C-alpha positions, 0 to 999 in steps of 0.5 A: 480494539477499533479505537486502537486500530484507528490510532495506529492507522493515523500514527502510521499516516503521520510518520510514514507519509505526513512527515516525508510529504511535509519535508518534500513540500518545504523543499519544493517551496524553498527551492522552486517556489512551488505552491502546495497544489503543484507539489501535491500533484507532483506527489501523485495526489491527483486523479490522473488518467481514468484508464489507469484506474481501470487497469488497476481495478482489473488488477485488484479484482484478479488479486482478490479472486486469487486470494479467495481461490487460493488463500495463503496459509492461516497459521503465519498470520496468527503469530505475535507481531503479525498485523493480521493477528488482530483479526483472529476470531472476528468473523465478517462483522462490522468491527472486522470490516472497519478495522480492515478498512483502516488497515488497508485503506489508511495505515498501509494503502494510502500511507505507503503509496504516498511514500513509495509511489507518490514521492519516491517513484515520482521523483525517480521518474523525473530523473531516470527513464520510466523502466529504471524508475519503476525497477528502483522504486519496486526494489525500494518498496521490497526492502522493508517487506523482508521484515515479514520473514522475521515473523513468517519465514515460510512466506518468502514466496510472497516477496516476488509477488510483492515485487511484481505488484510494485512494478505494476503499481509503479508503472500505473503511478508514473504513466497516470501521474496519480497514486490512486490506481496503486492505492486501490490495488494495495488497499484491496489486497490488504483488506482481502487478507485481513478479512480472510483471516477474520472469516477463517478463524470465526468461531 
């Protein structure tokens, strides 16, 4: 199970982040003669301003506190097709923690943040105002999340939360020049949900 989670995370990383970044790098190299380090920085692969990491940490901790205090309904996450179904019955043990880290940090967190905030939000912020760049990247990020409704139609209320979170993560990325803050928020939320399922379904 852990091996499958690792393979899935790496495949996601390659397809949704690695390949788009490669094309972005090749374009920037060909069109503007930019070096790899400069292209990586433009994609948000840098430390950025520390205060924005602090803002993100506070946002992440509040999000985790909300999830712990008011956990979402369990049943939708146990359906076939749900990524969290794999955590059913695991409890808070080593395998659950390792799988949650793979899913939250790599498969969704870094992968989606490099694509949506690093490449898309970064490119938009160099072409339109901060406000419009932030709104557009949040809408683009929201679109694939409508697929959640195919498995969990009753969870439609999570979409405004995703959109609002994307606005904050986009703002952090654009202002800081880094995806680290957004990555921290994204990863922590997904890890918390996965572990919540593992704990609440423990035998």
